[in-house]
C-alpha positions in Angstrom: 0.0 0.0 0.0 1.2 3.5 -0.9 -0.8 6.0 1.2 -1.0 9.6 -0.1 -2.6 12.5 1.9 -4.6 15.1 0.0 -5.5 18.3 1.8 -8.0 21.1 0.8 -7.7 24.2 3.0 -11.2 25.6 2.5 -12.6 28.9 3.7 -14.6 27.1 6.4 -13.3 23.6 6.7 -10.0 21.8 6.0 -10.8 18.6 4.3 -8.4 15.6 4.2 -8.5 12.5 2.0 -6.2 9.5 2.4 -5.7 7.5 -0.8 -4.0 4.1 -1.6 -2.7 4.9 -5.1 -1.5 1.4 -5.8 -5.0 -0.1 -5.3 -6.9 3.0 -6.4 -8.9 3.2 -3.2 -10.1 5.9 -0.8 -8.8 4.9 2.7 -10.8 7.7 4.5 -12.0 11.3 4.5 -12.4 13.8 7.3 -12.9 17.6 7.8 -12.2 20.1 10.6 -12.6 23.9 11.0 -10.0 25.9 9.1 -8.0 27.8 11.7 -6.9 30.5 9.3 -7.1 33.3 12.0 -4.4 31.6 14.2 -2.3 28.8 12.8 -3.6 26.9 9.8 -1.7 23.8 11.0 -4.1 23.4 13.9 -7.1 22.8 11.7 -5.0 20.4 9.6 -3.9 18.5 12.7 -7.6 18.3 13.9 -8.7 16.9 10.5 -5.9 14.3 10.5 -6.9 13.2 14.0 -10.5 12.7 12.9 -9.3 10.8 9.8 -7.1 8.4 11.8 -10.2 7.3 13.8 -11.1 5.6 10.5 -7.8 4.7 9.0 -5.6 4.3 12.0 -2.1 5.9 12.0 -0.6 6.1 8.5 2.9 7.0 7.4 2.2 9.0 4.2 4.7 8.8 1.4 3.4 12.0 -0.2 1.2 14.9 0.9 -0.3 17.6 -1.4 -2.7 20.5 -0.9 -4.9 23.0 -2.6 -6.5 26.0 -1.0 -9.4 28.5 -1.1 -8.8 29.6 2.5 -9.3 33.2 3.6 -11.6 33.9 0.6 -9.5 32.2 -2.1 -7.8 34.0 -4.9 -9.4 37.4 -5.2 -9.1 38.9 -8.7 -10.4 41.6 -11.0 -10.1 41.4 -14.8 -10.0 44.3 -17.2 -10.7 44.3 -21.0 -11.9 46.4 -23.8 -15.2 45.3 -25.2 -17.5 43.6 -22.7 -18.6 40.8 -25.1 -15.0 40.2 -26.4 -11.7 40.8 -24.6 -13.4 41.6 -21.2 -15.2 38.2 -21.5 -12.0 36.5 -22.5 -10.2 37.9 -19.5 -13.0 36.7 -17.2 -12.9 33.2 -18.7 -9.1 33.1 -18.2 -9.4 34.2 -14.5 -12.2 31.8 -13.6 -10.5 28.8 -15.3 -7.4 29.5 -13.2 -9.4 29.1 -10.1 -9.8 32.7 -9.1 -12.8 34.4 -7.5 -13.5 37.2 -10.0 -15.1 40.0 -8.1 -15.7 42.3 -11.1 -14.8 42.6 -14.8 -14.2 46.1 -16.1 -14.6 47.2 -19.7 -13.3 50.2 -21.7 -11.3 53.0 -19.8 -11.1 52.7 -16.0 -12.7 55.7 -14.2 -11.8 57.3 -10.9 -14.8 55.6 -9.4 -13.5 52.2 -10.7 -10.1 52.8 -9.1 -11.8 53.6 -5.8 -13.6 50.3 -6.0 -10.5 48.4 -6.8 -8.6 50.0 -3.9 -11.4 49.1 -1.5 -11.6 45.5 -2.8 -7.8 45.1 -2.6 -7.5 42.2 -5.1 -4.7 39.6 -4.9 -4.1 39.7 -8.7 -5.2 42.0 -11.6 -5.5 40.7 -15.1 -5.1 43.5 -17.7 -6.2 42.8 -21.2 -7.5 44.7 -24.2 -7.3 44.7 -28.0 -6.5 42.0 -30.5 -2.9 41.7 -31.7 -2.3 44.7 -33.9 -5.6 46.3 -32.9 -6.6 49.0 -30.3 -3.7 50.0 -28.0 -5.1 53.2 -26.4 -7.4 51.5 -23.9 -4.9 49.1 -22.4 -2.2 51.8 -22.2 -4.7 54.2 -20.5 -5.7 51.5 -18.0 -2.1 50.7 -17.3 -1.5 54.3 -16.4 -4.5 54.3 -14.1 -3.3 51.1 -12.4 0.2 52.6 -11.9 -1.5 54.8 -9.2 -2.6 51.9 -7.0 -1.6 52.4 -3.4 0.0 48.9 -3.1 1.9 46.5 -5.3 -0.7 44.2 -6.6 0.6 41.6 -9.1 -0.6 42.5 -12.6 -0.8 40.0 -15.4 -0.6 41.7 -18.9 -2.3 39.6 -21.5 -3.6 42.0 -24.2 -2.5 43.4 -27.5 1.1 42.2 -28.0 1.9 45.6 -29.6 1.2 47.3 -26.3 2.1 45.0 -23.4 5.8 46.1 -23.3 4.8 49.7 -23.1 2.3 48.7 -20.3 5.1 47.1 -18.4 7.2 50.3 -18.7 4.3 52.4 -17.4 4.0 50.0 -14.4 7.7 50.0 -13.7 8.5 49.2 -10.1 5.5 47.0 -9.8 5.1 43.2 -10.0 4.1 42.5 -13.6 3.9 39.4 -15.8 3.6 39.4 -19.6 1.5 36.6 -21.2 0.2 35.9 -24.7 -2.9 37.8 -25.7 -6.1 36.1 -24.3 -7.8 37.1 -27.6 -5.1 37.4 -30.4 -7.7 37.5 -33.1 -11.4 38.5 -33.0 -13.5 35.8 -31.4 -10.4 33.5 -30.8 -9.7 32.5 -27.2 -6.1 31.8 -26.0 -6.5 31.6 -22.2 -4.2 28.6 -21.2 -0.9 30.6 -20.9 -2.7 33.3 -18.7 -4.3 30.6 -16.5 -0.9 29.0 -16.0 0.6 32.4 -15.0 -2.2 33.2 -12.6 -1.8 29.8 -10.8 2.0 30.5 -10.6 1.4 33.9 -9.0 -1.0 32.2 -6.5 1.7 29.7 -5.5 4.5 32.2 -5.3 2.9 35.1 -3.6 -0.7 34.6 -2.4 0.0 31.4 -0.4 2.7 33.2 1.7 0.5 36.2 2.1 -2.3 34.2 3.6 0.0 32.3 6.0 -0.5 29.0 4.2 3.3 28.5 3.9 3.2 27.6 7.6 1.7 24.3 6.6 4.8 23.4 4.5 6.1 21.1 7.2 3.0 18.9 6.8 2.5 19.0 3.1 4.7 19.0 0.0 3.3 22.3 -1.0 0.1 24.1 -2.1 -0.2 23.0 -5.7 -3.2 25.0 -6.9 -6.3 26.9 -5.9 -9.2 24.6 -5.0 -11.5 25.6 -7.9 -8.6 24.8 -10.3 -8.3 21.4 -8.7 -12.0 20.9 -9.2 -11.9 21.9 -12.8 -8.9 19.6 -13.4 -10.8 16.7 -11.8 -13.8 17.4 -14.0 -11.7 17.4 -17.1 -10.0 14.1 -16.1 -13.3 12.4 -15.3 -14.8 13.6 -18.6 -11.9 13.1 -21.0 -10.0 10.2 -19.4 -6.2 9.6 -19.5 -4.2 7.9 -22.3 -6.0 4.6 -22.9 -8.2 4.9 -19.9 -11.6 6.3 -21.0 -13.5 9.1 -19.3 -17.3 9.2 -19.0 -17.9 11.9 -21.6 -19.2 15.4 -21.6 -20.5 16.6 -18.2 -21.7 19.6 -16.2 -20.5 19.9 -12.5 -22.3 21.9 -9.8 -20.6 22.8 -6.5 -23.2 24.3 -4.1 -21.6 26.2 -1.2 -22.7 28.5 1.6 -21.4 31.7 -0.2 -21.1 30.9 -3.9 -22.2 28.3 -6.4 -19.5 27.1 -8.9 -20.6 25.5 -12.2 -18.3 23.6 -14.5 -18.8 22.3 -18.0 -16.5 20.0 -19.9 -18.2 20.1 -23.4 -17.9 21.6 -26.8 -21.2 23.3 -26.6 -21.3 24.1 -30.3 -24.6 24.7 -32.1 -26.8 21.7 -32.7 -27.8 22.5 -36.2 -26.8 24.5 -39.3 -29.5 27.1 -38.8 -27.9 28.4 -35.6 -25.3 31.2 -35.7 -22.9 31.8 -32.8 -23.1 35.2 -31.1 -20.1 36.5 -29.1 -16.9 34.5 -28.4 -16.5 30.7 -28.6 -16.3 29.7 -25.0 -13.6 27.3 -23.6 -14.2 23.5 -23.7 -13.5 23.4 -20.0 -15.4 26.3 -18.5 -16.0 27.4 -14.9 -18.4 30.1 -13.7 -19.0 31.4 -10.2 -22.3 32.8 -8.9 -21.1 35.0 -6.0 -24.7 36.0 -5.2 -26.0 32.4 -5.0 -25.2 30.4 -1.8 -27.1 28.5 0.9 -26.2 30.8 3.8 -24.0 33.9 3.2 -25.7 34.5 -0.1 -29.2 33.1 0.7 -30.9 36.4 -0.1 -29.4 36.2 -3.6 -31.3 32.9 -4.2 -34.5 34.6 -3.0 -33.9 37.6 -5.3 -33.1 35.4 -8.3 -35.8 32.8 -7.9 -38.6 34.8 -6.2 -40.5 34.1 -3.1 -43.5 32.8 -5.0 -41.5 30.0 -6.7 -39.5 29.2 -3.6 -42.8 28.9 -1.6 -44.2 26.5 -4.2 -41.1 24.3 -4.1 -41.0 24.3 -0.3 -44.8 23.9 0.2 -44.8 27.0 2.5 -46.5 30.4 2.3 -44.6 33.4 0.9 -44.4 35.2 4.2 -42.9 32.2 5.9 -40.3 31.9 3.2 -39.2 35.5 3.6 -38.8 35.1 7.4 -36.9 31.8 7.1 -34.5 33.3 4.5 -33.8 36.2 6.9 -33.1 33.8 9.7 -30.7 31.7 7.6 -28.9 34.8 6.4 -28.1 35.8 9.9 -27.4 32.2 11.2 -24.8 31.0 8.7 -23.8 28.0 10.7 -27.4 26.7 11.1 -28.1 23.1 10.2 -31.9 22.3 9.7 -33.3 20.6 12.7 -37.0 20.5 11.9 -39.3 19.7 8.9 -40.1 23.3 8.1 -36.4 24.2 7.8 -35.6 21.1 5.8 -38.3 22.1 3.3 -36.8 25.6 3.1 -33.3 24.3 2.6 -34.6 21.9 -0.1 -36.3 24.7 -2.0 -33.2 27.0 -1.7 -30.9 24.3 -3.0 -33.2 23.6 -6.0 -33.4 27.4 -6.7 -29.6 27.8 -6.4 -28.8 24.9 -8.7 -31.4 26.0 -11.3 -30.2 29.6 -11.3 -26.5 28.8 -11.4 -26.7 26.3 -14.2 -29.0 28.5 -16.2 -26.5 31.4 -16.0 -23.7 29.1 -17.0 -25.4 27.5 -19.9 -25.9 29.3 -23.2 -29.2 30.6 -24.6 -31.0 30.5 -27.9 -33.1 33.2 -29.5 -35.1 33.3 -32.7 -34.3 36.0 -35.3 -36.2 36.6 -38.5 -33.9 37.6 -41.4 -34.6 38.2 -45.2 -33.4 34.5 -45.6 -36.0 33.3 -43.1 -35.9 32.1 -39.5 -32.4 32.0 -37.9 -31.3 31.0 -34.4 -28.7 33.0 -32.4 -26.8 31.1 -29.8 -24.9 32.8 -27.0 -22.7 30.6 -24.8 -22.6 26.8 -24.8 -25.3 24.4 -25.9 -25.2 21.8 -23.1 -28.4 20.0 -24.1 -26.5 16.9 -25.2 -24.3 16.5 -22.1 -24.4 13.0 -20.7 -23.9 13.7 -16.9 -24.5 16.2 -14.2 -22.0 15.8 -11.3 -23.0 17.5 -8.0 -20.8 18.2 -5.0 -20.7 20.6 -2.0 -22.0 20.0 1.5 -25.5 21.4 0.8 -26.0 18.7 -1.8 -24.0 15.8 -0.5 -25.7 15.8 2.9 -29.2 16.6 1.6 -31.9 13.9 1.9 -33.1 14.4 -1.7 -29.8 15.1 -3.5 -30.9 13.6 -6.9 -34.2 15.5 -6.8 -32.4 18.8 -6.2 -29.8 18.1 -8.9 -32.5 17.6 -11.5 -33.2 21.4 -11.3 -30.0 21.7 -13.4 -31.8 20.1 -16.3 -33.7 21.7 -19.2 -37.1 23.0 -18.3 -39.8 23.7 -20.9 -40.8 26.8 -19.0 -37.5 28.4 -20.3 -37.1 26.9 -23.7 -34.3 29.3 -24.7 -32.0 28.0 -21.9 -29.5 25.4 -23.3 -29.2 23.3 -20.1 -28.7 19.4 -20.2 -31.8 17.6 -21.4 -31.4 13.9 -20.4 -28.3 13.8 -18.3 -27.7 11.2 -15.6 -27.1 12.6 -12.1 -23.9 11.6 -10.4 -23.1 12.5 -6.8 -19.6 13.1 -5.2 -20.8 11.5 -2.0 -17.3 11.4 -0.3 -16.4 15.0 -1.4 -13.3 13.9 -3.2 -13.3 15.9 -6.5 -10.8 18.5 -5.4 -8.6 15.8 -3.9 -8.7 13.9 -7.1 -7.7 17.1 -9.0 -4.7 17.3 -6.8 -3.9 13.6 -7.1 -4.1 13.8 -10.9 -1.0 16.0 -11.0 1.1 13.0 -10.0 -1.1 9.9 -10.4 -3.7 10.7 -13.1 -4.6 7.1 -13.8 -5.3 6.4 -10.1 -7.3 9.6 -9.8 -9.5 8.7 -12.8 -10.1 5.1 -11.6 -11.1 6.3 -8.1 -13.5 8.9 -9.5 -15.1 6.3 -11.8 -15.4 3.9 -8.9 -16.7 6.4 -6.3 -18.7 8.8 -8.4 -19.6 7.4 -11.9 -20.4 3.9 -10.7 -21.6 4.8 -7.2 -25.2 4.0 -8.0 -24.4 0.9 -10.0 -22.6 -1.2 -7.4 -25.5 -3.4 -6.4 
C-alpha cells in the first residue's frame, strides 16, 4: 500500500483525503474547522486526528494540498469590449481558479479605481485589444493602475503591440507578460494566462495568507481549490491515455457563499441554422455565482428565484419563506433541525442549482432575417451533455440530492436555456473531487479510476 494524503484548505473547513494509489482506493476522508485566524496547521492536525479514527495511524509517502482559505484567490479582470476581450479575461481568470469580483470594460474611471482600492484584489488581469488592434485603452488602464496604493501583481495579456509599453508604465510594480487572451477577433487563448495566474498564486498569495506555515506537513500548495475541481472534472470527462473518461459533463458545487458550475463540453450549435453570437467559449469552463449560496448569499437565491417559486417548491407560504431566509442569512452555521427548515433548505438548493446552471449554460433566440428564421446562440449548448456531477456540503448531505440536482436540467418553461436535457445525475458522496484534481498532478490514472469507482459507478454497485 502506498498512502498519499490530499488536503483542501477551505474557507470554512480543512478537508483531508487518504488514498492508496496502488490499489486506487479511498482509505478515508475527514474535515475540521480551518483555523486561518491563528495557525492553519491546527485545523489540519484536527482533521488528520479525525481521519485516523477511521484509517488508524498512517505514514504518508506524499502529501499535497490545494486552498481556497481566507476567501480564495481574489481577482479583477479588465478588458476592452464587454462581449469580447473583457469576457475572454474573465474566462481566463475563472479557469485558473480565481474568484473574479468584477470585470471592467473600456477605460477605467476614478470611481472604478476607488472600487479596486477598496476591494484590494490579490491579482489583476489587464487585457484589451486583439494583436495589432486597439492600444489606447490598455495603455490608459495601465496608467490608471500605476497609481494603485499597493503592489498588486498585474498579469498583462492583451494586444502584443502594447504590453511592453504597459510594463514600462507599471515600472517598479510586479508584472507578468503573457500571450494575448484574444489574439484575433473571437479566438480565445487563455491557457498561458491561466498557468501564470496559478503560478502567482503559488509564489505570492499562499505566503500572504500564511499557508506557507503548513509546509512542514504538506509538500506544497499546488493550486487553488477551484482549479483542482476543474482539473478533476476534465479528467473524469476526457480520461487519460488509454483509460476512457465518462464523456461530456456539467458539474455543480453548491456552497454557503457561492455556487460554482463547470462544463466540460464543446457546446457548439446543434444545427446548421444556428449562428454563434459572441466569443466561442472554452471547452473546459468554470463560472462562479457569487450571489448564490445557501447561507451567506441566501438572499441572492430569493432575489433570483422569487418568493412565489420558492414557496411553491417548499410547500410553504410566501411570508414564511421570507422570514426563514432572513433567519438563515443571519445564522450562517445553522443546520436544519425541523421539517419546516428542511423544506426551506430543499427549496433554496433547488433554486440555487437551477439559477447557477441557467446562468452558466448558453441561450438560444429566434431572429427573422430576409433569408428566413435564424437562431442566435450565446454561450454553450449543453443539451447533449451526458452527466451532471454534483458536490458541495449542501448537496452531498441533503436527503433528496438527486431530486435537487434535476433542477440543473432543461425545463420547458425556459425553452431558450440550453441546459442538459437527459443527463444522468452523479453525486460526489465522499467530497473527493478537489482531492482527485490534486492527485491527478502525480497519479492521473489512479485519480481517474477512483472517481469512476466512487462517483460514476456509485449508483451501480449493487
